[in-house]
C-alpha positions as CSV (number, residue, x, y, z in Angstrom):
1,M,-31.8,33.8,202.8
2,K,-34.9,36.0,203.1
3,G,-34.8,37.0,199.4
4,V,-33.7,40.6,200.0
5,D,-31.5,42.4,197.3
6,I,-28.1,42.8,198.3
7,L,-25.1,45.1,197.4
8,G,-22.1,43.5,199.1
9,A,-18.5,44.6,199.3
10,S,-15.5,42.9,200.8
11,K,-11.8,42.9,200.2
12,S,-10.2,40.3,197.9
13,G,-9.4,36.9,199.5
14,T,-12.0,37.0,202.2
15,G,-14.5,34.6,200.7
16,K,-17.2,36.6,198.8
17,T,-17.8,33.6,196.5
18,A,-18.5,31.2,199.5
19,A,-20.7,34.0,201.1
20,F,-23.2,33.9,198.1
21,V,-22.8,30.2,196.8
22,L,-23.5,28.5,200.3
23,P,-26.8,30.3,200.9
24,L,-27.7,29.8,197.2
25,L,-27.2,26.1,197.3
26,N,-29.2,25.7,200.6
27,K,-32.1,27.8,198.9
28,L,-31.8,25.5,195.7
29,Q,-31.6,22.2,197.1
30,K,-35.3,22.7,198.6
31,V,-36.7,23.3,195.1
32,V,-34.9,21.6,192.5
33,K,-36.2,18.6,190.8
34,K,-34.3,15.8,189.3
35,D,-36.4,15.1,186.3
36,E,-37.3,18.7,185.8
37,K,-34.1,20.7,185.5
38,V,-34.5,24.4,184.7
39,V,-32.0,27.4,185.2
40,R,-32.9,28.8,188.6
41,A,-29.9,30.7,189.4
42,L,-27.7,33.0,187.1
43,I,-24.2,34.1,188.2
44,I,-22.6,36.8,185.8
45,V,-18.9,37.5,186.0
46,P,-16.7,39.6,183.7
47,T,-13.8,37.3,182.8
48,I,-13.2,33.7,181.8
49,E,-10.8,33.1,184.8
50,L,-13.4,34.2,187.3
51,A,-16.0,32.0,185.6
52,D,-13.6,29.1,185.9
53,Q,-13.1,30.0,189.7
54,V,-16.7,30.5,190.7
55,S,-17.9,27.3,188.9
56,R,-15.1,25.3,190.6
57,T,-16.3,26.5,194.0
58,I,-19.9,25.6,193.3
59,V,-19.0,22.2,192.0
60,S,-16.9,21.5,195.1
61,F,-19.7,22.8,197.6
62,S,-22.3,21.0,195.8
63,K,-20.6,17.7,195.6
64,Y,-23.3,15.7,197.6
65,L,-26.2,17.6,196.2
66,D,-28.2,16.9,192.9
67,I,-27.4,20.4,191.6
68,Q,-26.0,20.8,188.1
69,T,-23.7,23.8,187.1
70,V,-22.8,24.9,183.7
71,K,-20.3,27.5,182.5
72,V,-21.3,29.8,179.6
73,Q,-18.2,31.7,178.4
74,G,-16.1,32.6,175.6
75,G,-13.0,30.7,174.6
76,S,-14.8,27.3,174.6
77,K,-17.0,25.5,172.0
78,K,-20.6,26.8,172.0
79,T,-21.8,23.2,170.9
80,D,-20.3,21.7,174.0
81,Q,-22.0,24.4,176.3
82,I,-25.4,24.0,174.6
83,A,-25.2,20.2,174.9
84,R,-24.7,20.6,178.7
85,I,-27.5,23.1,179.1
86,K,-30.0,20.5,177.2
87,Q,-29.0,17.8,179.7
88,G,-30.4,20.0,182.6
89,V,-28.9,22.7,184.6
90,D,-29.8,24.4,187.8
91,I,-27.1,27.1,187.9
92,V,-25.3,29.0,185.1
93,V,-22.1,30.9,185.6
94,A,-21.6,33.0,182.5
95,T,-19.6,36.0,180.9
96,P,-22.0,38.6,179.6
97,G,-20.9,38.4,175.9
98,R,-21.4,34.6,175.4
99,L,-24.6,34.6,177.5
100,Q,-25.9,37.3,175.3
101,D,-25.4,35.3,172.2
102,F,-27.2,32.2,173.6
103,I,-30.2,34.4,174.4
104,S,-30.3,35.8,171.0
105,D,-30.0,32.4,169.4
106,K,-32.6,31.1,171.9
107,K,-30.2,28.4,173.0
108,I,-31.0,29.1,176.8
109,N,-34.2,29.7,178.7
110,L,-34.0,32.2,181.7
111,E,-37.8,32.3,182.5
112,H,-37.6,30.3,185.7
113,V,-34.4,32.2,187.2
114,N,-35.1,33.5,190.7
115,T,-31.7,34.6,191.8
116,V,-29.2,36.7,189.7
117,I,-25.7,37.4,191.1
118,L,-23.3,40.1,189.5
119,D,-19.8,39.2,190.7
120,E,-17.0,41.6,190.2
121,A,-19.5,44.3,189.2
122,D,-17.1,47.1,188.9
123,T,-14.9,45.2,186.4
124,M,-18.0,44.4,184.3
125,L,-18.8,48.2,184.1
126,D,-15.2,49.1,183.3
127,L,-15.2,46.6,180.5
128,G,-18.4,48.1,179.1
129,F,-20.8,45.2,179.7
130,L,-23.6,47.5,180.9
131,A,-25.7,47.0,177.6
132,E,-25.4,43.2,177.8
133,I,-26.3,43.1,181.5
134,K,-29.5,45.1,180.7
135,N,-30.4,42.8,177.8
136,I,-29.7,39.6,179.9
137,L,-32.0,41.0,182.9
138,K,-34.8,41.5,180.5
139,S,-34.9,37.8,179.8
140,C,-35.2,37.1,183.5
141,P,-38.6,37.3,185.4
142,A,-39.2,40.6,187.1
143,N,-39.8,38.8,190.5
144,K,-36.2,37.7,191.5
145,Q,-33.6,38.2,194.0
146,M,-30.5,40.3,192.8
147,M,-27.2,40.4,194.4
148,C,-24.3,42.6,193.4
149,F,-20.8,41.9,194.8
150,S,-17.4,43.8,194.4
151,A,-14.2,44.4,196.2
152,T,-15.1,48.1,196.7
153,I,-18.3,50.0,196.1
154,S,-17.6,52.7,193.5
155,Q,-19.9,55.3,192.2
156,N,-20.5,53.3,189.1
157,V,-21.4,50.2,191.2
158,K,-23.9,52.3,193.2
159,K,-25.6,53.6,190.0
160,L,-25.8,49.9,188.8
161,A,-27.4,49.0,192.1
162,K,-29.8,51.9,191.9
163,E,-31.1,50.8,188.6
164,F,-31.5,47.2,188.9
165,L,-31.7,46.4,192.7
166,R,-34.9,46.9,194.7
167,D,-34.3,48.6,198.0
168,P,-31.1,46.7,198.6
169,L,-29.3,45.8,201.9
170,I,-25.7,47.2,201.8
171,V,-23.3,44.9,203.4
172,E,-19.8,46.4,203.5
173,V,-17.5,44.0,205.6
174,S,-14.2,46.1,205.3
175,N,-12.9,49.4,204.1
176,R,-10.2,49.8,201.6
177,R,-7.7,50.6,204.3
178,D,-8.0,47.0,205.8
179,V,-7.0,45.7,202.4
180,V,-3.5,47.0,202.5
181,N,-2.8,47.4,206.2
182,A,-2.0,43.7,206.6
183,I,0.6,43.8,203.7
184,H,4.2,45.1,203.9
185,H,4.6,47.9,201.3
186,R,7.8,49.2,199.7
187,A,8.3,51.8,196.9
188,Y,11.4,52.5,194.8
189,K,12.0,55.6,192.6
190,V,13.7,54.9,189.4
191,D,14.5,56.4,185.9
192,K,11.8,55.4,183.4
193,K,14.4,53.8,181.0
194,R,15.7,51.7,183.9
195,K,12.4,50.3,185.3
196,A,12.7,46.9,183.6
197,E,16.3,46.6,184.8
198,L,15.3,47.3,188.5
199,A,12.4,44.9,188.2
200,A,14.7,42.0,187.1
201,K,17.1,42.8,189.9
202,L,14.3,42.9,192.5
203,I,13.1,39.5,191.4
204,K,16.5,37.9,191.5
205,D,17.5,39.6,194.9
206,L,14.2,38.6,196.6
207,G,14.4,34.9,195.8
208,V,10.7,34.7,195.8
209,G,9.1,31.7,194.1
210,Q,6.2,33.5,192.7
211,V,5.9,37.2,191.7
212,L,2.9,38.7,190.1
213,I,3.7,41.9,188.1
214,F,1.0,44.4,187.0
215,V,1.3,46.7,184.0
216,N,-1.2,49.0,182.5
217,K,-0.7,48.3,178.8
218,K,-0.6,45.1,176.7
219,D,2.4,46.3,174.7
220,T,4.4,47.1,178.0
221,A,3.6,43.5,179.0
222,D,4.9,42.1,175.9
223,K,8.2,44.2,176.1
224,L,8.7,43.3,179.8
225,Y,8.2,39.5,179.0
226,E,10.8,39.6,176.2
227,Y,13.2,41.4,178.4
228,F,12.8,39.0,181.3
229,K,13.3,36.1,178.9
230,A,16.6,37.6,177.9
231,Q,17.6,37.9,181.7
232,E,16.7,34.1,182.0
233,I,13.8,34.7,184.4
234,W,11.1,32.1,183.9
235,T,8.1,34.2,182.9
236,T,4.5,33.8,181.7
237,I,2.2,36.5,180.5
238,I,-1.7,37.1,180.3
239,H,-3.6,40.0,178.8
240,G,-6.6,40.6,176.6
241,D,-4.9,39.7,173.3
242,I,-3.8,36.3,174.4
243,K,-6.4,33.5,173.7
244,R,-8.1,31.6,176.4
245,G,-5.7,28.5,175.9
246,G,-2.8,30.5,176.4
247,R,-3.9,32.4,179.4
248,A,-5.0,29.1,181.0
249,K,-1.5,27.6,180.2
250,A,0.4,30.7,181.6
251,L,-1.7,30.5,184.7
252,T,-1.2,26.8,185.3
253,L,2.6,27.1,184.8
254,F,2.6,30.1,187.4
255,K,0.4,28.3,190.0
256,S,2.7,25.0,189.6
257,G,5.8,26.9,190.2
258,K,7.3,26.1,186.8
259,S,7.1,29.8,186.0
260,Q,8.6,32.3,188.6
261,V,6.9,35.5,187.4
262,L,3.5,36.2,185.8
263,I,3.1,39.6,184.0
264,A,-0.5,40.7,183.8
265,T,-2.9,43.6,183.0
266,D,-5.5,44.6,185.4
267,I,-8.5,43.2,183.5
268,A,-6.8,39.9,182.7
269,A,-5.8,39.4,186.4
270,R,-9.4,39.7,187.8
271,G,-10.5,36.4,189.4
272,I,-7.0,35.0,189.6
273,D,-6.8,33.3,193.0
274,I,-3.3,32.1,193.8
275,P,-3.0,30.6,197.5
276,E,-0.2,32.3,199.4
277,L,1.1,34.5,196.7
278,P,4.1,36.2,198.4
279,M,4.7,39.2,196.2
280,V,2.9,41.7,193.9
281,I,5.0,44.2,192.0
282,N,3.3,47.4,190.5
283,Y,5.6,48.0,187.4
284,D,3.1,50.6,186.3
285,L,1.1,52.7,188.9
286,P,-2.7,52.3,188.2
287,E,-4.7,55.3,187.4
288,L,-7.3,54.5,190.2
289,T,-7.0,53.7,193.9
290,D,-9.7,50.9,193.3
291,D,-7.3,49.3,190.7
292,F,-4.4,49.6,193.4
293,T,-6.6,47.9,196.0
294,H,-7.5,45.0,193.5
295,R,-3.9,44.4,192.8
296,V,-2.8,44.5,196.3
297,G,-5.6,41.9,197.1
298,R,-3.9,39.3,195.1
299,T,-1.4,38.8,197.9
300,G,-1.9,38.5,201.6
301,R,-5.1,36.4,200.9
302,A,-6.8,34.4,203.8
303,N,-4.4,35.8,206.5
304,H,-1.2,34.8,204.8
305,K,1.5,37.2,204.7
306,G,2.1,39.3,201.5
307,G,4.4,42.1,200.2
308,V,3.9,44.7,197.5
309,I,6.5,46.9,195.7
310,T,5.6,49.8,193.6
311,L,8.1,51.4,191.1
312,L,7.8,55.1,190.8
313,T,9.0,57.3,188.0
314,I,9.0,61.0,188.3
315,H,5.5,61.1,186.7
316,D,4.1,58.8,189.5
317,Y,4.9,60.8,192.6
318,N,1.7,62.9,192.9
319,A,-0.5,60.0,191.8
320,F,1.0,57.6,194.4
321,S,0.6,60.3,197.1
322,T,-3.1,60.4,196.2
323,I,-3.3,56.7,196.6
324,E,-1.5,56.9,200.0
325,K,-4.0,59.5,201.1
326,H,-7.1,57.6,200.0
327,L,-5.8,54.4,201.8
328,K,-4.2,56.2,204.7
329,L,-0.7,54.7,203.8
330,N,2.8,56.1,204.4
331,V,5.2,54.2,202.1
332,K,8.9,55.1,202.2
333,R,10.2,55.8,198.9
334,D,13.7,54.2,198.5
335,I,16.4,54.4,195.8
336,M,18.2,51.1,195.0
337,D,22.0,51.3,195.1
338,G,23.2,51.8,191.7
339,F,20.0,52.9,190.4
340,E,20.4,56.6,191.3
341,I,17.9,59.1,189.7
342,T,19.0,61.2,186.8
343,D,15.5,62.3,185.5
344,K,14.8,65.8,186.5
345,Q,12.8,65.7,189.6
346,P,9.3,67.5,189.6
347,R,8.7,70.4,192.1
348,Q,6.3,69.1,194.8
349,A,4.4,71.5,197.0
350,R,5.6,71.3,200.5
351,P,2.9,71.2,203.3
352,R,2.5,74.6,205.1
353,K,3.2,74.2,208.9
354,K,0.3,75.3,210.9
355,S,0.8,77.6,214.0
356,L,-0.3,76.3,217.4
357,R,-3.2,78.8,217.3
358,E,-4.4,77.2,214.1
359,K,-4.0,73.6,215.4
360,K,-6.1,74.4,218.4
361,G,-8.7,75.8,216.1
362,Y,-8.5,79.4,217.2
363,I,-7.8,80.5,213.6
364,D,-9.5,79.4,210.4
365,Y,-6.7,79.4,207.9
366,D,-8.9,79.7,204.9
367,K,-10.7,82.8,206.3
368,K,-7.3,84.2,207.3
369,R,-5.9,83.7,203.8
370,K,-9.0,85.4,202.1
371,F,-8.6,88.2,204.5
372,T,-4.9,88.6,203.7
373,Y,-5.6,88.6,200.0
374,A,-8.3,91.2,200.3
375,A,-6.0,93.3,202.5
376,Q,-3.2,93.0,199.9
377,K,-5.5,94.0,197.1
378,K,-6.9,97.0,199.2
379,K,-3.3,98.2,199.9
380,R,-2.2,97.9,196.3
381,E,-5.2,100.1,195.2
382,E,-4.2,102.7,197.9
383,D,-0.6,102.7,196.6
384,R,-1.6,103.1,193.2
385,K,-3.6,106.2,194.1
386,K,-0.7,107.6,195.9
387,G,1.5,106.8,192.8
388,I,3.7,104.2,194.6
389,T,5.0,101.4,192.5
390,K,5.6,97.7,193.6
391,K,9.2,98.8,194.6
392,G,7.8,101.4,197.0
393,L,9.0,104.4,195.0
394,K,6.9,107.2,193.8
395,K,6.6,107.7,190.0
396,K,8.4,110.7,188.6
397,K,6.1,113.3,187.5
């Protein structure tokens, strides 16, 4: 409300959208003019789904205010969006690509914008929208309030904030550990060739009405979709190669309960808000802890119970251990009956047990280890001078 630039982070499902929309509406209602509509606030989001979600929230909250909102996004007719802008608009919710096109074609005027909000900033950077964001901000006045929101504050988000925000106030409501602590986690070890089979069995055995399954690649999503269809599991799918209409239809079928399973890639699933989603399955393990956090955040939203199942092949063990370490988790790794592991198990380093003196801090293990190496090296040199081999025998002259 004071106009300070903000870098905000809070876990998925806690109400970040409401946190910036409500103060924005309060600020705008004091300055908007019914007969002189100009774009005063710009909200930039990475995906079409998130644009839909944010604009629905604004329309709902501004029901009794004279504030007009327009979506500027791909997948819809440009002419319809341009016509809406010409009628007069106060808030624009936009994806970077389409907004950049409108600016280049001089179809939108951002000279009166006094508030810019970057929502899901980390996703926009992952999608490579940095150049578009820079160009968009050049079209806005220099004197404006900027807010940058994300589920987590990554190094890339910090760099973005440093470049565009002026002395921002950092508001971090929760850490990443909170995101996963309220959710029940399970992990199953499985051979790579039997992952799809195990996923189908889990879905049937759980008897859950809605299951969101995450994969890393689009072709994996397509193959899993075909397999589930053959298993007579009602499934829909969303990823980057599916057009807006197909993605919207898949999401509608899933939300209405007509489809039991939704298979999605990380980028396509950003902005999906499904109330009381009971189960998320990590079919593929994500590369980054932040992506794992985002996936987990689709369930257990608004204090509802949620569950997460992660499938692990032999190549995932160490990466999953890293995620557990970052989020301070300890997930039991089970093997489903009938799915015994036949893949060759990797050798994993066993943690060295510390002595009581080390635990109490009397011995610095790293210093002790360096001393041991130095002592061994010194002894080998002495033995070499004496002509003693590794076996402890003197060389024959």
